[in-house]
N, C-alpha and C positions, 0 to 999 in steps of 0.2 A: 401650723394649719390655720390658715386662713378663715376668718369669719367664723371664730367660734360662739359658741352658743354661749350667754353670759345671765345668769339667772339675778345676780347684785352685785352693787359694787359700793364696798365701803370708803369715803372723803376723811380725811382730819386734816387739822393742821396743828401744828409741834415747835416746841423751842417758841426763842421767839419772835413775837407777830412782827411782821411786816406789812405795809400797806401794797396792797394788792392779792392780798391773798383772797378777799372776799371776792375780787374777781375770778381768780383761781376755783374758788369752790362753785360759782354761780356756775362757771362755762363746765365742769365735772358735772353735776346737778343736772343741768337742761340738756346736754348732748347724751346722757346717760339716757333720760325720760325720754328724749328724741326716739331712741335705739330699742325702748321697750323694756330697758333694766331698771330691776328698782333701783334705788340710789339710799343708804343709810350716812349718817355724818355722826363721827364718835366727836362727842362735847367734852373737853377740855382734853382732847388730843389723844394721847395712849391711858392716861387716868378712864376717859368715857370708857376705853374701847376692854378695859379690866372689869370696870365697874358693872357693865351694862343696864338693864333698868331702862330707865328714863334718860340716860347719859347718850343712849343708842337713838336715833328719832329717824323715822324714815321719810325721805325729803319728797316735798312737792315744789312743781312749776313755782308757783307763788310764792314756798318759803325763801328761794330767792330771789325775788323782787325787792327792786328799790334799795339794794347793797353796792354796787358798782363804786357809788360817790363814799361810802365810809372806809375807813382805815380801822386796824386792827383786823381782827377775823372773827364774823358772828355765831361761831362754833365753839370761839374760845382756846385756848392751850394753855396748857399746865404743865409741869415736868413732874413724871411720874417713879415714884421708888420702888412701887408694887412691880411695875415692867419691866424693872432690872433684874429683878428676881423672877427666876424660871417659875414659880408658882403664881407669880400672877403674869406671864404669858398662857401658863395653863387655863387661867378663866377666861382672855381675851381671847385664845382659841375658839373654846367652846361659845363664846359669845358672838363670836364670827359664822360658826358652822350651825349652829341654833336658826341664824339668819341667811342661811346658806351662801353667804359671803365668801368669796376665794380669794377675789380681786380686790385691790388696795389703791387708791392715789394718794399720797403722803406727800403733804405740802409742809415744808421745813427744813432748816439747816443739816450739817454734815451728822450733827446726834442723831438727828430723828430719822433719819436715814440709816445710818447704822444701825437703830436699833430695828427698824422695820426690815433689814437685811437679816439680820439675826434671826428675828422671828421666822422670816422666809423658811432660812437656812433649817430650824428646829422644826418646822411645821407637822411632816410625817411624825416624828417622833412624842409632838408634845399631842395629836389625835391616838396616836396607839396606845398611848399614858392615859388619856382620856377613856378608849373603849375598855383599856384594861381592871380601870377601878369602877366602869359601868356606869361613867357620866355621858358617855353618848354610845351609840351602836356600832357595833363592829361594823357595817358598811356605810356608815358615814366616813372612814378612812379610806376607802376605796373609792367614795362618788368625789371626796375632795383630793387628789395624792397632792395636790400643788399648792402654795399659795402666791400667785401673781401679784407684783407689785410695783409701780411706777412712781416714781418720786418728784417732784417738782420741788425746784429749789428757792427757798425763803428766807432771804438773810438779806438786811440791810449793808452789811460789809462788801455784799459781792464778793465773795472770800471762796467761793467752789469753784475749782479748778474742771475744764471741759466744755463750760456754758460761757459764753461771752457779758450774760447779763443777769444778776437775780433778779425776783421778783422782789421789790420793795428798794432795792438801790437809789433809783432814780429818782427815787422821792426825798429817799434821806437827803440825793444831791441836793434837790433843791429846795427843802429845807436849812439844810446849812448854805446854799449860796444866798436864800433872802436876808439869813443872820448876820453874813459878812458884809453884802450889800447896807442893811443899815446900818452896821455897825462902823463901817468905811465912811459915811458920813459923819458920823462924830467924833472916830480918830480925826480927819481931815480937819476938822475945826478947832481941834484943841491942839494940831498937832501931835499925836499921843500915837502910841504905840499898843497897839493890842494882840495877846496871845489868847489864842482861841483854841479851847481841844475839844476836837471829835470822834465820833467812837471807830475805831478797829484795831481791835487786842492784837490781833498775827496779821492784819491784811491794812496795808497803808490808801487803798484804793481812794477812799472818801475822803482821805487828807490831800491825798497828789492832785485829785480831779477839782477838787476846790480851791487850793491853791493855785491851780492853775489857772481858774475859773474867774477867781477875784484882783490875780495882780497881786498876791503875797509876793515877801521877801524871801521866807523860809520857808522850810517843811521839813518836817521829823516824823520820818514812819519807820517800822520794823524792820522794812527788805534792805533800806539803807541808812544805815546810822551817819553820821559823820565820821569820814575819815581822818580824825587829827586826833592829836591826847586831847587837846583842852576846846569841845565841841562850843563852850560858852563865847570863848575867843573869838572862833572863827564867827560863829554867831553875831558877837558886837559889832565885829570889826564891818562886818556886811551892812549892818543898820547903819552902822556912822558913815561907810561909802553913801551909801542911798540919801542920808542926810544933804550930805555935801555935796550932791548931784541935783536938789532939789525939789527931793522927794519929802513932801510936809509929814505924812502919814506912814504910819510900817505894821505889817498884818503880818505874822508867825502863828503857821496851822501845826500842831501838835497831835498824833495819834496819842491814843492811850496809851497803847503797846509801846510805843517809841520806846529806843534804846542808842545806850551808845556804841563804841566799837568793841567796847568789852563783854557787852550783853546786858549789862544795866540800865534799867528803865530810868529814863529821862522823863519827870513828872512837870507839867505843865507850870506847876508853881514854882518849881526850878527855875524856867526858864524866866519868869519875873524876877523872883528874887536876881538873878546873874545883872541883868541887864540894868536894876536898878542900882546893884554894887559896882557896875564895873564901869560903867559912860554914865551911871545918875540918871536911866532915862524911865520916862515919866509911861511906865506899863502898866496895863489891866489885864486881869484875867477875868475871860469869859467860858464857861465849861457848858454845853449847849446839850448834853446827856441827852434826855429820853425826847426832845421835842424831837432830833431826827425819826425816830421811829414811829409819830406820830400823825395824823392830819389824812385828810384826803391825798387817794394817790395821785399822781399825777399820770399824764393821759397814756404817755409810753408806760408804764406799769400796770393800766388798765385795758389797755389791749392786748400785749403781748401776753398780760396773765391769762387772758381771753382764749387767746390762737393757743398757746399751752396745755391750759385745762381741754379745748377740746382735742388736742392733738393725745394727751394722755389716756383718752377713754377709746379714740381711735386705734392705739397702742395696744391697747387690752382685747377690743374689738377684735384685729388682725390678726394676732396670735402673738400669745407674749413670749418672749423668748427664755433660754433657760436657768439666765441670768437678772437679778433686778436691773431696772433700767431708768434710768434718769432724763426725761424732756428739758432740752433746755436751746437755747440760741448758740447758731456759730452762723459766723457772717449772715449776719440777719436770714438766717434760716434756722427752721426748725427742725432738732435731730435729736435721735435716740442714742445717748451715752450711756454705757456699763459705767453704773452704780457704782460697786466696789474699786474699778481702777480710778474712776472721778476722785472718791472719799480717799485714796491711797496716795493719790497724787497732791489733793489737797494737806494731808497731813504731814507730808514729806515737805512740805515747804516750809510748814511749821519747827519741823525739824531740822532743816538748812537753817533757819532765822537762831532757833537756839542752839547750831551748831558753829553759828557763825561766818558761813559758809552761803552770803548776803548775795554773789553774782548767783549760783544757782538759784535761789530762790527766784531774784528777779528775772531769771532765762524762765523760769516755770511760773512763773504769770502773765508771760509772750511779750512777744514783741511793741504789741500797740502800750503796753506798763512803760518798758524800757525807754520808747520813743518819746513818751509824755514827761518821763523824769528830764530826758535830756533835752526837751524844747524848755522844759521848766526852769533848768539852768540858766540858759541864754535870755531865757526872758526876764529872769527875777536880778538879774546884773545891773549895778550901778551904771555901767558905761558900755559900750561894745569893745572888742579884743580891738588894739590896733590893728590893723588894715596888715594883709603879706606882702610886703613892697615887689614879691616876685608874681604878687596875681595882677593882670590887668582890672582897674575900678570899672564894673559895668554902671549904668547910667539905668535903673529900673522905675517903671511908670507903674503908679498904681490906683487905682478908678473905680467908685461905684456905676450901676448903668440900670437901670430900670426902677420896679417899683421896690419901695424900700422893707427890707427884708431885719428884723431883732438878728443879730450878730454880726451885720456889716462890720460895725466898728472893732471887732475883736480881731477879724479877719484881718483889716488891714495894718492894725499895733504888728498882730505877729507878723505878718510881712516886711514891716519898716524894721523892726529888732534884728529879726533874723537874716535879714538883708544886710543891715548895716554890721551885723556881728562878723560877715564876712568880707568884710572891707567895700564893700556898695553902696551909692549913692541912691536913695529914695526919693522919688518924686510922685507927689500927692496931686489930682487932679479935682479940682471943685467944682459941685454943679453937675455932674458926668460927660455926659458926651456933650453938652453947650458949655462945657467950660474946656472941653479939649479942645474946638473949634475956635473959642475965644480966647486961647491962651492963658486960662486963669489957674496958671500951673504953679507949684511952688514944692522947695524942697523940703523935704521932712525931717525932724531929729528925732534923738532916741525918748529924748523927756518930752516930747510935742504929744506924743502919744500915751504918757504913762496913765491917764484915766480912763481909757477908752474899753477896757475888759468888759464893763458892767453895761456899759451903756448902748442902751434904747437907739433909734434911729440911724442917722448916718451923719456925724460930723464932718465930712466929705461933700455932702450933700447925695442927693439921687431925682432921678426923674425919666421920664419913657422917651425920652427925645431918642430919635434915630436919626444917624447919619445920611443927609441925602445930596444928590448932585456938586456941587460947589463946598459942600462940607466936606468932602475927603481931600481937595486940596488945602484948604483950612490946615486939617489934622495935621493932613503928611508934615506942613509946613513946619507946625510948631513939635513935631516928635526930631525933625533935624533940628531945628533950631537950640533942642536942649539935648539935643545927641544923644538920643534914648534907645536901648540897646536889647530892652524887654518889655513884655508890659504883662499884667497882669489887672482883669478886666472880672471884676465882683458883684455879681447880678444875673439878673433871669433872662427869660428870651430874649429882650432887645441885647445885652451883652452879646450873645451867642451869635444872634444875627449878626451884629455889626461886625464881629470877629470874622465871619463867615464873608460880610462884603470885604473883608481887606485882602482876605485871601485871592479873591480874585480880583480886585485892583491894583495888585502886586506890579504889576506891569507895567501899567502910568504911573504909580506911585512907589520908588524903592524905598520911602521910609517907613513900608508895612511889612517887607521883608527880613522880619526878628522875628525872636519864638515869644508866643502867645500864649497865655493860659487864661481862661473862663472855669474862673471859682462861681458853683453854683448858689445862689443866694437868694431865693423866693419863697414866700408863704406856701406857694400855688402848690412844691415840689413836682411842676411840672419837666424837668428838662432831662436831655438825656445823658445816659451815660451813668446815672446815681442811684439808688436809692433811696438817697436824702437829700434836699438843700437846707440851707441854711436858713433860718428863720419857720422853717413848718413844725417843729415841734411846738417852739414860741406860740405859734397862731393856735398851734391844738390844744395847749393848755389853756389857754384865752378862750377859747369856744365852751370846753368842758367846764372852766368855773364861770359862766354866763350860762351854759345850758343848765348846771347843777342850781343855780337860782331861779331859773325858771320853771325847772319840776319841781320845788317846791311850793309856788303858784299853783301851778297845775293843778298837785294833789289835793290842793284847801278848795278847789271849784270844780272838778270833773270837767278837766278841759284838755285841749289836742292843743298842741303847741304845734307849727311848721315854722321853722328853725332854717334862715337861708343863710349859707355862710361862702367864704370867696371861693378863687380856687379858676374863674373863670370857665374855659372847659375842659378843664380838670377836676374828677373827682375827690382825688386824694383826700384833703379836708372833708369833706363830706360823709366818706366813707370812714375813714378813720377813726372822727367824732363822732360818729352813728353808734358804734362799735364800744369808744370808751363811755358812752352813754344809755346805751342799752336802746336805742332807737325802734321802733319799730319797722319803720319805714325811711329809708334813703333814696332819694331821685338821684342821679347821673346822670350826663349829657351822654355819656359811654354808652349804659343800657336805652336811654329815650323813656318817653312818657307817651305811654295809651290811655286816651279817656276810659277805656275799659278798665284798665290797673287802677286805676284814680276811683273809678267805682266801686270794683273790689274792694281796696282797701277799704275805702269810707265805711263799706258792710261788715269788713271786719271789724271797725272800731265802733259799729252800732251793736253786733253781737258782743264784743267784750266788756262795753259798757256795762251791757244791760243784767252782764253775769255777776258786775262786779269791780270792774274795772275802774282806777279813779282818776287816773292822766295818762294820755299820748303824746308820745315824740316822734315827730315825722323833722328829718333832716334834709334840706334841698340844696344841691349845690347851684350858684347863681345863675349860670348857662346853662341848667340841666335842659330846658325848654323854653322855645323863645316866644309858643302860645300859651301853655303852661305854666305861668310865671308864678312866683307865690302868693301873688294877692290873687290870682284863679282859683287856684289849689283850697287857701283859707277859704274862698268864697264857696267853692263848693263841698269842702268839709261842714263847713255853717250849713250851710241848705241842707246836706241831707241829715247831717246829724239831728239835726228836729231839737225837740225837748232833752235827746238823752245825753250830750254834749254840747259843750258849745267851743268855739277856736279863736287864738290870736296866731297873729302871725309875729315874726321877731328876726328882723335884717338886723345881724350882729355890725355888717361895715366894717369900719377902719378900727376899733380896735381890737380889731386881727392882727393887724398890723403893727401893734405900739407895745408899748413893757417893755421893760427888759431882757434880756433873752436866757433865756433856760440853762440849765447845765449842760444840758444835751449838744444845743446849740451852741455853746461858746465853745464846746471840745471838738466839735466840727469842723466849727470852723477854727480853730488851731489847726487842727491835726492836716485840714486841707489847704490851709494857705503857707505851712511849715512844707508840706511836699511840693508846693507850685512855686515857692520860693530857690526850693534847691532845684529843680527842674530848669527854670530861667536861667539859673547859676551855669548849670552844667550843659545845656542846650548854644547858649549865648556864646559860654567859651570854646567851645568846639565848631559853633558857625552854624548850627544845625538850627532853622527856623522854621521850626513846627508851631502848627498853631491849631492849639489840644484843647479839649473841655478835662476838666479832671474832677474826679468823683469814687465815692465810697459805694463800690457796685458787688455785692455777694461777700460784703466784708472786708475786702481790698481793695486798694487804691488802684484806681482805671484811668487810664487816659485813652481819649477819645479822639481821632484824627478827624476836625473839623471839617475838614474838604469832605467828609462822608456825609455832612449837617441835612443835606436833604435827604438822605436815605433813612438816618434815625428818626425823623419827627415828622408830624403828618403836621404840615404846615397851615391848613388852610385850620387846627383847631389850636395850633402851638400847644402842641402836647407829645412825648415821646411814643413811637408807633410800639411800643413794650413797656408796659407800664405792671410792676409785680406785684404792688398791692390789690389789683382786681381777682387777684387767685383768694380773696379775703372773703368775696363773695358768699360762698355756700356756707360760711359761719354764718357772716350777716343776717343770713335769711333765717338761718337756724332759728335764731336766739331773737329772730324780730316777730318770730309767732307768739302769740298771745296764751297757749296753753299747750300742753305735750300732745 
């Protein structure tokens, strides 16, 4: 029954804390208040629900202000022995009905969500017992016949089935990646091996993805133990082989729940001892521990938690299901998932691991998990497999093009190693299309790209040079000279436009009649056929890191900051950074800017500051309007703000293109490059010379024929005609309000 009337909603965080929980709490509170619903927070999770009193607080709009950047959870979390007993759940039920609460949003892991579902199943009997003992009136039982529950999964392990990413997992990966990047430099300096233990008692996600994004030599996870009698010897042989191949440092990642093939735990200190005893390796142990759980959440955890919290309240308003639901992400889209089914599948994975049914456990983790394992196995080899004499050797060209995007290097590294492992030769182009025109081409070797995993920038070099006129003749001549059979272009709109030109000039230059893949790599995220491009996540994190500092300055001075971000005519960075930083206003070229709108916004800020607001944030896309520029908007705000608030502008500039790629960008760069190489080898082998873009669309690998390039792209503004993220504008506008 859609559009139910809801009086109150309760929200709680439970179990282990996870970065992004605050963003979810904020979203639940603000969405409910916007719809005229009272919101109560249970402090310290179920313990607060049982104790009642001051542990249950009615929330206001301002109670959740300024918390997006904070790690942990402002409403606390704790384990509750009392709630595990029926008497404790009786007390909790009374505390709920006393406040007219029969709708809950529970943010936690599988244990917390299981407890919530048990509470829901017992709800009617609990109220009957309370009425029977005279603690509540009999009509209360009929007034609140059902407890409606929606769960949000907060777990850094990313271990719950049914959702692609759990709240906190991306931040935990970032903490691990930062630590591994730091460790790698000292390991290289001393030619040393480091063993690093990461969290993951029953799930190897953090270990596997951190190994893949750090160029690790070996990884031990619960889902796939070494399938040999002597795992330590296999490990030592791998390290020795890598050293002989020329690798100076070695990195071994161990999940805390790693096991051998018989189900015995493999402790990280054991790994160190085996390395020292068997091959006299100078190995050092680092246990990352709770540093993985703490700190400010990433951009991804902020905006996804915001969207999920919003969706949780909408789910309760629009009509609760008969059974408890989880709101999660499937294929980059918000989905409602049956809570019981999700928890059962999660628990079945643990059972499969305990029963040593590892293939079944990996299958339930999903196709992406299995693909990542297989990719890691290849990338971590000392040398490529010997070529198959029965398969013709292909010459594959790899290059960057367009503006810089963090993650370009790991994409090249993946392409080189996976291509060589299939027996093919990989050629790299230096300096983008300038190098392709001038024949600055060299064959790349396995070890040449060894250290490119975590490096920002572009080791091959990149620029915005677009081939024109006689350039095509020179490019064709150089392709013929190197007998190139296929091409991978990693870059932005420049790459796509050039590939489109190659299609149109095939009749003039037969050298262009080869399979070509364009891999999306631009911080602007303005390319067709993909939800995300390599580099955009890193840029978003650079933006929120800067804005967090800017906001601290603004709070101290009663100030509005106008922050300009990159993106050209595409507003992705502005929209998503606005969501992730709690901006009151975001200006996009897609929507345009009107003078009356600016005046209304200034008046909104004047009113808010007079009512006690301490800071304001406006995010503007760089080409949002050619007249109403960042200096113009800042001057207008400054003039009309008068003595009520002052204004500063901050144009973030090229800091957004720099830095080491985020784990997310490393992961999608690896995934896209792996699939690109597979596509090129397959098509070149069959003589099918398609020119395509590759992308992640709705969570699936998507290939778009670039013959349709002009149909997919707004050529005037260099952005796709369809942009999925514009659907988040309603949420952005709701949270940008200064009060309910």
